[in-house]
Each structure stands twice: as C-alpha cells, then as structure tokens.
C-alpha positions as CSV (number, residue, x, y, z in Angstrom):
1,M,-104.3,-88.6,-1.3
2,N,-106.2,-90.1,-3.2
3,L,-106.3,-93.9,-4.6
4,K,-105.0,-93.1,-7.6
5,N,-102.2,-91.5,-5.9
6,I,-101.4,-94.1,-3.5
7,F,-101.4,-96.9,-6.1
8,F,-98.9,-94.9,-8.9
9,N,-96.4,-94.3,-5.8
10,A,-96.3,-97.2,-4.4
11,F,-95.5,-98.9,-7.9
12,N,-93.4,-95.8,-8.5
13,L,-95.4,-94.5,-11.2
14,F,-96.5,-91.5,-12.8
15,I,-99.6,-90.5,-14.9
16,E,-98.1,-87.6,-16.5
17,K,-94.8,-87.9,-19.0
18,Q,-91.9,-87.9,-16.9
19,V,-88.7,-86.0,-16.5
20,N,-85.6,-87.2,-17.4
21,I,-83.3,-88.3,-14.7
22,E,-79.9,-86.9,-16.0
23,N,-82.2,-83.2,-15.9
24,I,-83.0,-84.0,-12.8
25,K,-79.7,-84.1,-11.3
26,H,-78.1,-81.5,-13.2
27,T,-81.3,-79.2,-11.8
28,L,-80.4,-80.9,-8.3
29,K,-76.7,-80.8,-8.4
30,K,-76.5,-76.7,-8.4
31,I,-78.1,-76.7,-4.7
32,Q,-74.8,-78.6,-3.5
33,P,-74.0,-76.8,-0.3
34,L,-70.4,-75.2,-0.9
35,D,-67.8,-73.5,1.3
36,V,-67.7,-70.4,0.8
37,G,-65.1,-69.4,3.4
38,Y,-67.7,-68.5,6.4
39,N,-68.4,-70.5,9.3
40,L,-72.0,-72.0,9.4
41,I,-73.5,-71.1,13.1
42,R,-77.5,-72.6,14.5
43,L,-79.7,-70.0,15.4
44,G,-83.4,-70.5,16.2
45,E,-84.3,-73.9,17.6
46,D,-82.8,-77.1,18.0
47,S,-85.8,-78.4,15.8
48,D,-88.5,-77.1,13.6
49,G,-87.5,-73.3,13.6
50,G,-83.9,-73.8,13.8
51,Y,-81.4,-72.7,10.9
52,L,-78.0,-73.0,10.0
53,V,-76.5,-69.6,8.7
54,P,-73.4,-68.5,7.3
55,D,-71.9,-66.0,9.9
56,D,-71.4,-62.9,8.4
57,F,-74.4,-60.0,9.5
58,K,-72.0,-57.2,10.3
59,G,-73.7,-54.4,8.8
60,I,-77.8,-56.0,8.5
61,K,-79.9,-54.1,10.7
62,F,-83.0,-55.8,9.2
63,C,-84.2,-60.0,8.7
64,Y,-87.8,-60.1,6.8
65,S,-89.7,-63.7,7.3
66,A,-92.5,-64.9,5.2
67,G,-94.1,-67.8,6.6
68,V,-93.6,-67.2,10.5
69,G,-96.2,-69.8,12.1
70,Y,-95.3,-70.0,15.8
71,V,-92.1,-70.6,15.8
72,T,-90.0,-67.5,16.1
73,K,-86.4,-67.8,18.4
74,F,-85.1,-67.9,14.8
75,E,-85.9,-64.1,14.4
76,N,-85.7,-63.5,18.2
77,D,-81.8,-65.1,18.3
78,L,-81.2,-62.2,15.7
79,F,-82.4,-59.3,17.8
80,Q,-80.8,-60.7,20.7
81,K,-77.5,-61.6,19.7
82,Y,-77.0,-59.5,17.0
83,N,-79.5,-55.8,17.3
84,I,-81.4,-57.1,14.0
85,K,-85.0,-56.1,13.6
86,S,-87.3,-58.5,12.0
87,Y,-90.5,-57.9,9.5
88,M,-92.8,-60.6,9.4
89,I,-95.5,-61.6,7.4
90,D,-98.2,-64.7,8.0
91,S,-101.4,-65.3,7.0
92,N,-102.1,-66.2,11.0
93,A,-102.9,-64.0,13.9
94,I,-99.2,-64.6,15.4
95,P,-99.4,-63.5,19.0
96,S,-97.6,-60.2,20.1
97,E,-95.8,-62.1,22.9
98,L,-94.0,-64.4,20.3
99,L,-93.1,-62.0,18.0
100,P,-88.8,-60.1,18.9
101,P,-88.7,-57.0,20.5
102,N,-89.4,-54.1,17.7
103,A,-90.5,-56.5,15.1
104,N,-93.3,-55.0,12.2
105,F,-95.7,-58.2,12.0
106,I,-98.0,-58.5,9.1
107,N,-101.0,-60.5,9.0
108,K,-101.3,-61.4,5.3
109,H,-100.0,-64.0,2.9
110,L,-97.1,-63.2,0.0
111,S,-99.3,-63.4,-3.5
112,I,-98.6,-62.1,-6.8
113,Q,-101.9,-60.0,-6.0
114,E,-102.3,-56.8,-3.2
115,N,-105.5,-57.0,-1.2
116,E,-106.7,-57.1,2.0
117,N,-105.4,-60.6,2.5
118,S,-102.0,-60.6,0.2
119,M,-98.9,-58.7,-0.5
120,S,-96.8,-58.7,-3.7
121,I,-93.0,-60.0,-2.6
122,N,-91.9,-56.9,-3.8
123,N,-94.1,-54.3,-1.6
124,F,-92.6,-56.8,1.3
125,L,-89.3,-56.7,0.6
126,N,-89.2,-52.6,0.5
127,N,-85.6,-51.5,2.0
128,K,-82.8,-50.5,0.0
129,D,-80.7,-52.0,2.9
130,E,-78.9,-55.4,2.9
131,I,-81.3,-58.0,4.2
132,I,-81.6,-61.6,5.6
133,F,-84.5,-63.2,3.8
134,K,-86.2,-66.5,4.9
135,M,-89.6,-67.7,3.5
136,D,-90.9,-70.7,4.2
137,I,-94.6,-70.8,2.7
138,E,-95.6,-73.9,1.5
139,G,-94.8,-74.3,-1.4
140,D,-96.0,-70.7,-3.1
141,E,-92.2,-70.0,-2.8
142,Y,-91.6,-71.0,-6.7
143,I,-94.2,-68.3,-8.0
144,N,-92.6,-65.7,-5.4
145,L,-89.2,-66.1,-6.3
146,I,-90.2,-65.8,-10.0
147,N,-92.0,-62.9,-9.5
148,L,-89.2,-61.0,-7.2
149,N,-87.7,-58.3,-9.4
150,E,-83.9,-58.3,-10.5
151,D,-82.7,-54.9,-7.7
152,K,-84.1,-57.1,-4.7
153,F,-82.1,-60.2,-5.3
154,Q,-79.0,-58.1,-5.5
155,K,-80.0,-56.6,-1.8
156,I,-80.6,-60.3,-0.3
157,R,-77.3,-60.7,1.5
158,I,-78.7,-64.3,3.3
159,M,-81.7,-66.3,2.3
160,I,-83.2,-68.8,4.3
161,L,-85.7,-71.0,1.9
162,E,-88.0,-74.0,2.1
163,L,-88.9,-75.6,-0.7
164,H,-91.5,-78.3,-1.1
165,D,-93.3,-80.3,-3.0
166,L,-90.2,-81.9,-4.4
167,R,-92.1,-85.4,-4.9
168,N,-93.4,-83.7,-8.7
169,L,-90.1,-83.4,-10.0
170,R,-91.3,-86.4,-12.1
171,S,-93.9,-83.8,-13.6
172,V,-92.5,-81.6,-16.9
173,F,-94.3,-78.9,-15.6
174,F,-93.3,-78.6,-12.6
175,Y,-89.4,-79.2,-13.2
176,K,-89.2,-76.3,-15.1
177,I,-90.8,-74.7,-12.7
178,F,-88.0,-75.6,-10.3
179,D,-85.1,-75.6,-12.7
180,Q,-86.0,-72.2,-13.7
181,V,-86.4,-71.0,-10.1
182,I,-83.0,-72.7,-9.5
183,S,-81.2,-71.0,-11.7
184,R,-82.0,-67.3,-10.9
185,L,-81.3,-68.4,-7.4
186,S,-77.9,-69.5,-9.0
187,K,-77.2,-66.4,-10.8
188,Y,-77.3,-64.2,-7.3
189,F,-76.1,-66.7,-4.8
190,Y,-73.8,-69.6,-3.4
191,F,-75.9,-72.8,-1.9
192,C,-74.1,-73.2,1.7
193,H,-76.5,-75.9,3.4
194,L,-78.8,-78.3,2.4
195,H,-81.1,-80.3,5.0
196,P,-84.2,-82.4,4.1
197,N,-87.3,-81.8,6.7
198,N,-88.1,-85.1,7.8
199,T,-91.5,-84.1,8.9
200,S,-92.0,-85.1,4.7
201,K,-92.0,-88.2,3.0
202,L,-88.9,-89.5,0.5
203,T,-90.0,-90.5,-3.0
204,K,-88.5,-92.9,-5.2
205,I,-88.0,-90.9,-9.0
206,A,-85.9,-93.4,-11.0
207,E,-83.0,-94.9,-8.7
208,F,-82.9,-91.8,-6.2
209,S,-85.2,-91.0,-3.5
210,I,-85.8,-87.4,-3.3
211,P,-87.3,-85.7,0.1
212,D,-90.3,-84.1,-0.6
213,M,-88.8,-80.7,1.7
214,L,-85.5,-78.9,1.9
215,E,-84.0,-76.2,3.9
216,L,-81.8,-74.5,1.6
217,T,-79.1,-71.7,3.0
218,L,-77.8,-69.2,0.3
219,I,-75.2,-66.5,0.1
220,N,-74.9,-63.5,-1.8
221,K,-72.4,-64.1,-4.3
222,Q,-71.0,-60.8,-3.9
223,R,-70.0,-61.5,-0.4
224,V,-67.8,-64.6,-1.0
225,K,-63.7,-64.4,-2.3
226,F,-62.7,-68.6,-2.7
227,T,-59.9,-69.9,-2.0
228,N,-61.6,-73.1,-2.5
229,S,-64.5,-74.3,-4.1
230,N,-65.1,-77.3,-2.1
231,F,-68.2,-79.2,-1.3
232,L,-69.5,-79.5,2.6
233,S,-70.4,-82.8,3.6
234,I,-74.2,-83.5,4.4
235,P,-75.4,-83.5,6.8
236,H,-73.7,-80.8,8.7
237,K,-73.0,-81.4,12.5
238,L,-74.9,-78.8,13.5
239,D,-77.7,-80.1,11.8
240,K,-81.2,-81.5,13.9
241,K,-84.1,-83.2,13.1
242,V,-86.9,-80.6,12.1
243,N,-89.5,-83.6,13.9
244,P,-87.1,-84.8,16.9
245,T,-89.4,-87.8,17.1
246,E,-89.2,-88.8,13.8
247,E,-86.2,-90.7,11.6
248,D,-84.2,-88.4,9.7
249,I,-84.3,-88.3,6.3
250,F,-81.5,-87.6,3.4
251,L,-81.2,-86.4,0.2
252,D,-79.9,-89.6,-1.5
253,E,-76.0,-88.8,-2.2
254,K,-75.9,-90.0,-5.4
255,I,-77.4,-87.4,-6.9
256,F,-74.1,-85.5,-6.9
257,K,-71.8,-88.1,-7.9
C-alpha cells in the first residue's frame, strides 16, 4: 500500500467518486444468511480451510475446488465421510500426499482464457451431475463468476465462496461488478452462511465497518422448501477464526437493519 492510500484510509477518504452507502447496504443485505432447512456442519480445518456447509450431500459424487493452496482437509473430509471425489485446480504445484484419494489435480489457474497456464471456469466445471463448488482465488472470483454459463449455475448444489477486496465497495466501478455478481448468484442460490476472514482488515465505509474478505456458503434454490424465511444469527456457533492467533472481526450488524 502506498502513502497516498495510507493517508486516505486513515481519514476515511476516497479519491474516486463514492457509492451511495444505501446502495452498498442494499447489495450486502442480499448475502444475509437464511435458515434454509438444513443443519450446517463444519468440514475441513478448525481454522483456515474449514467451512460450514448445509448437510445435503445425498447424490453428490463430485466436488470442484478452485484455489486449493496447501490446505486440503475439506476435500479429504468429503471423500472420507461422503465418498465425494474432488477435481482441484491451483496455480501452485500441490504435493500429491496432500490431495485426497482419487483426486484429479490441474496445475493451472482459472481465467477467461485457455492456455498452458490457465483454464476457463466453464471447461473446469465440466460435469453433467450436481456438484459442490468451492472457490478461493484471491479476487479473480468476480470475472470468473460473470463468465460462468447459466447451465453451470444450475448444476451447482452447494457453493463455498470467498469474496475479496470489499474495501473497494467505495469505488463505483468495483461496486457495479460486485452488485452484478451478487445479483447473479441470488438468482440461483440462497445464502446460508457468512463468516468474515480475520486475516483481512476492516474498512470504514461511511458509518459501517466492512471486512475485506468474506467466506460465504450458498445452496441451490431447487434444494430448498421454505417453511420459514428466518435469518440465521451471525456468528454461527460452529464458526472458528481463520487465523486463531488474530482477533476475530465481524460484518457490521447495522448493515442488515
């Protein structure tokens, strides 16, 4: 971060034309987690790499994970507990001993291009069955979700997604992209879990404190038969800090009022 950015952040200033805070609230309210009728269970680590997901795995054979890193307990849990095979993609060469049994690993990154180093999200999610899709690709999630074909959305039963760079919601350009992505996701999914990543910082946008990174879990609307539309309390009882040594952070509860 350069000195200009440090100065503007310190005084809650922004060099571009800022987005109306009511518009930001309107978009963020769409990700408020709902009670979708399934218990949430925790799979993966008790820190980074652990996620809360709805207990709805019957008939699921495959998980597709984009952005694996060296934390693979989530995929290993899926295989050991539910016999779900993982297809995994990462620009880093992940040691084979970290991969779950029978996993298919692709040493590339997701992109809108196809070349020796990258693969399109539509070619990666090449399955006719319902799948689990987990994505943590350091800010590239927006362009990939915008480019994901409609028929691919319909085949994703459960999505685990980390959203990055929310500090830029002040920017008109970023906000428009963010809003389009959230609106597109809302067409096919209900949001059922939200957890800030405490390795990120809080940014003051107007009167609200916004985490820079959010972990979200979504479930396909076709899997949900609402008996009510209650919102879940945040944080969830199964939530754990991504970095156990750092103080936890939270999305400002006033956003959802």
